[in-house]
C-alpha positions, 0 to 999 in steps of 0.5 A: 230385847234391846238395852236402854241408854238414858242421857239426862241433861239439866242445862240451858235447854233452848233448842237452838242453843242445844246443837242437836246435830252435835249430840247425835254425832257424838253418840254415833261416834262412840256407841255402835248400833244405836236405835232411834234416840227419843227426846223428852223435856220435863222435870224431876218431880218433887224437886227444885231442879232445873228443867231436864232433857232426857234422851232414850235410845234402844241399843245393843251396847253392854255396860262394859262398852259404856263404861269404856266410852263414858269418859270420852263421851263426857269430854265431847259433851263438854263442848255442848253442855255447861253441866256434863250430862248423866249417862245410864244403861238399863237392861229390860226386865220384861216385854213392854206392854202396850205400844213401845216406842223404844224397841220399834218405830211406833212413835207415830202411833203416839200423840205428838206431845205424849207424856212420859212418866219415868219412875226409878226405885230401889226397894230394901233387899228384903222387899225386892221380891214383893216389889217386883211381884206388886209391879207385875201382879197389881200395879201395871194391870191397874195402870192399863185400865187408865184412859190415855195409858199407852205403854209401860216398860220396866228395866234394871240398872246396868251402868251409872257413874252416879251411885245414887241412881235407883236400881229399877226403872219403869217408863209409862207413856200417856196421851196427856196429863189428863190421865192423872186426874182420872178415878182409874189412875187414883185407884191404881196409885192408892192401894194398900199393897202399894203403900206397903211396897212404898214403905220399903223403898230406899231410893226414889226418882220420878221424872215427867216429860213431854215428847219432843221428837226423834233426835235425828229429826230435831237435828235436821230441823235445826240444820234446815233453819240455820 
């Protein structure tokens, strides 16, 4: 299974200002064998942060490669972003469930503006085993019952210059935000076992975003319209 590269940019997100073709060329220049780069725009939930653009990409790069390229990537990105983006690398924990748009070209089978819910957490060391058991045994099986659920994938952090980034990442895709108003979703997120697990979480980050498209496609759109 491929690793996951995440690029987070909280900056001026106007699509015509953000030079997509330059972002794509910088990634291709310094990081070999990247897959499709998927672009989402949304916000970190529960914060007053500015809108965030998140780029997701399956890749074969290692943490040592990203560590070596990190400084020069940020230097090149400085010509595009007012605030340097954040780069993270994750290793998959399990095979994805449902339709995965990272490890295969399945984006066309998802609704064009589908929703990504990214949830990152670090449990207390004494609760690590139960945290992963809960995700596998209860949480994802319950999410799979929710109407409009499309896929779930889990990862563990391999590289980040930000020491406050949580260790575990889950990516859940939905056809629309209507899923979050269903009884099935409320049941999946309100169990006694979940409450016990969440009481042991020491770091937490949640992002909700809407799919914009593949970076290469967006780059061509900007080039063709200019």
